Residue, then its C-alpha position, 0 to 999 in steps of 0.5 A: x565272885x559275884x557275891x561281895x559278902x566276903x568283904x562287906x556286911x550285908x546286915x542292917x542295910x537302909x533303904x536306898x535313898x536314905x542320907x549317907x553317913x557324913x563321912x567315910x572310913x576311907x577313899x571310895x574308888x570306882x573301877x571300870x574295865x574294858x569291852x568296847x561297846x560293852x562299856x554302855x553296861x557300866x552306864x546303867x549301874x551308874x544311873x542306879x547309883x546316881x538316882x539312889x545316892x546323888x550326893x555320893x562321890x567317887x574320890x578315886x576313878x580308874x578306867x581301862x579301854x571303854x572304862x577309860x572313856x567313862x572314867x574320864x567323863x566322870x572325872x572331868x565333869x564339873x556338876x554333881x553325880x546325877x548331872x555327870x551320869x545324865x550327860x554320860x548316858x546321852x553320850x552313849x545313846x548318841x553313839x553310832x558306828x559312824x561316830x566311832x570309826x569311819x564306815x564308808x565303803x571306800x575307807x573300810x575296803x581301802x584298809x582291807x586292801x592295804x592289809x592284803x597288800x602288806x601280806x602279799x608283798x611281805x610289807x615291801x612298798x605297801x602302805x603301812x596299815x595302823x588299824x582296821x578302821x579309822x577312829x578319827x570320828x571317836x576323837x572328834x566326839x570325845x572332843x565335843x563331849x569332854x571339851x579339852x583345852x589343848x588336848x588336856x581335860x582341865x576339869x580333872x585338875x579343877x575337881x582335884x583342887x576343890x576336893x571333889x576328886x582325889x585321883x584318876x587313873x587311865x591305863x594303857x599298853x605301850x607297844x613301844x616297850x611292851x609295858x603296862x603304863x597307867x597315867x595318873x593325875x592326882x598325888x605324887x606316885x610312890x613305889x609303883x613300878x614292877x615287872x612290865x608295869x609302871x605309873x606316870x604322873x601326868x595331866x590326863x588328856x584326850x590322847x590318854x583316853x583314845x590310847x586306852x580305848x584302842x582295841x588292838x588290830x581294830x583301832x590304831x595306836x595313839x602316839x603319846x610323847x615318843x611312844x605308841x600306846x594301845x588298849x590298856x587291858x593287854x598287859x594290865x594283869x591287876x585292874x584293881x591295882x591302880x585304885x589300891x595304889x592310890x589309897x582306896x579303902x573301898x572299891x566298886x568295880x564294874x565288869x562287862x563279862x558275863x559269868x556263866x553258871x556251871x550248867x552253861x560252861x560246857x555249852x557248845x558255841x560253834x560247830x566245826x572248825x572255829x572261825x576267826x570271830x570265835x578265836x578272837x572272842x576267846x582271846x579278847x575275853x581272856x586278855x581283857x575281861x577275865x583278869x578282874x576275876x583273878x584280881x578280885x579273888x586275890x583281894x578277897x583272900x588278902x582281906x581274909x588274911x588281914x582280918x586275922x592280923x591285928x591292925x598294928x601288925x599289918x605292915x601298912x596293909x589294909x582291908x579293902x572292901x570290894x563289890x563287883x557288878x557284872x551282867x546277868x546276861x551274856x552280852x555276846x549272845x545278846x549282840x547276835x540279835x542286833x547284828x542284822x541292823x549294822x551298816x551294810x559294808x561293816x556287817x559284810x566284813x564282820x560276817x567274813x570273820x564268822x560272826x554268824x557261825x558262833x552263838x556268842x560273837x563276843x568280838x562283835x559285841x565289842x564293836x557293836x555301837x548300834x543305838x538299840x544295842x547300846x540302849x539295851x545294855x544301859x537298861x540291863x545295867x540298871x536292872x541288874x543294879x536294882x536286883x542287887x540294891x540291898x547289897x549295893x546299899x550295904x556296901x556303900x554304907x559299910 
């Protein structure tokens, strides 16, 4: 799945930095998945792209969860790719646990106490808890970074109007109806509804980004209109579909999930009965991060079938070139080395979940908004892109 050669020709690539062709055969889409703090890895790849292809434009941008934060920033920015990525890098480098959620002991312990009270009283009379942490600091930071007008990201409309951008899609999950809801700003949507999923034309705002990034249980849901929404990865079984529906002919996707080698798959991560951190890590990986591999496999198979059919007989379907970049290291295992530097009260509570009892605390890596860990992920993303520079160049120029 790592190798994009099934959907692109890697021969005859030019050195990175060579001027791009004056036109493309179709729309180039950028798809960014979730993973909480792991979203910093996506920034590393974007830094490589901006450095080698400063004139490149992602005409379609789709994001979910942490990827929605990055997608909104790129779609909103009024400068070129280099300027947009530089500012996005600064945004991530400025992140601290306290700039994402309240970590003061009184706030954290109050939420724990309310959770216990709900369990002990059967929910009768106890104050209802909306999330394990208060994410108001993240809303304030996004507001400073994205400069919305009445909550709306007006730069997106401007970029669409001047032709720099075709469409942007932010995916969420409706807790009210159980549907996967993708919010789209761009062309009118046609025939994009199915079982437990739908798309809505709208003007993207801070609430859409906050909702998409609301990790279930940890972060509170966000109210949009008359419904409540959370992390878009919960019900999004096909993360490539928004870009496909919006007309993408080429998709560059960035996953934050490490794909183990065959000799690593049977490595024991925890001894004895699995702690909550291990169970939650497996659950979150399965729900949020593994689905892009399944979707990529479907796309590759469809491409192989379509290439055997004359274009006039494809019933409107098209071959979509596809490239996926993923970490060369397990970001969960990497997070374990930075865990001792977390703020005291928050570290105490996460250890209560058993994060020190597993060698790969994936759930911890999603809330590890530590500056040193964030910097390491950005560096890793850029290094991984450098290793695959020839493949990336061939994909972009195909």
